[in-house]
N, C-alpha and C positions, 0 to 999 in steps of 0.2 A: 504494499499500500504506499502511494507517495502523497507528499502533503505539499501543497503550493501556497507559499505565503506571498501576500501581495502588500506592498508598502502603501498605504493610504495617505498621501501627503496633498494637502489642498492649498492652505494658507499659511505663510510665514512672514511674520513682522522682523524687521532687522532696522537698525541704525547705523548709518555712516556718517563720515565727515567727508563734507564737499569741498570743491576746489578753493573755497574762500574761506574755510576752517569751520563752517557752521556745521552743526549736527541734522541730519534729516532722517526721517524714518519712512521706510517704504515697506510695500507688501508685495511679496512674490508670490506668485499662483502657480503651482505645478498642475498643470494638465496637457492635453495633446496639442495644444497651441504653442507650447513652449518646444521648440525643435531641440534644444540641448537635453532636456528631460527626455524627451521622445528617443532619443539617440542612444542614450545610456541606461534606461530605466530597466531594462533586461539583462544588462550585463553582469557578471560576475564583479564584486565591489574593486579587486584590483584592475581589471581591464577597463571599468569605468573611471577610475583615478587616471589610468594612464591615458586614456583618450581625452579626459578633460584636461591633463597637464599639456598634453601635445597640442591640443586645439588653442588652450590659453598663450602657450608660447608663441605659436603662429601668429595669434591676435595681437600680442605685444610687439613683434618685429614689425607686423603691418600697421601698427599705430603708435608711433613713436613718441607722440605727445602722451600717450596712457601711461607710461613709465614713470613719469612724473619727475 
């Protein structure tokens, strides 16, 4: 008998520091409209982390201003 566990994440609140030093609160919604979530949700944790790190590295290289 096999068991399938499904992670139910819908809303997550987080606070971050914006470019002028102010704090902002955002709400992140994980659903099928989030292409990053869709691309990693069924991967093993190690594979998901590797994918996210690779994609973020590419993003940082392509967006030099993002590196701060």
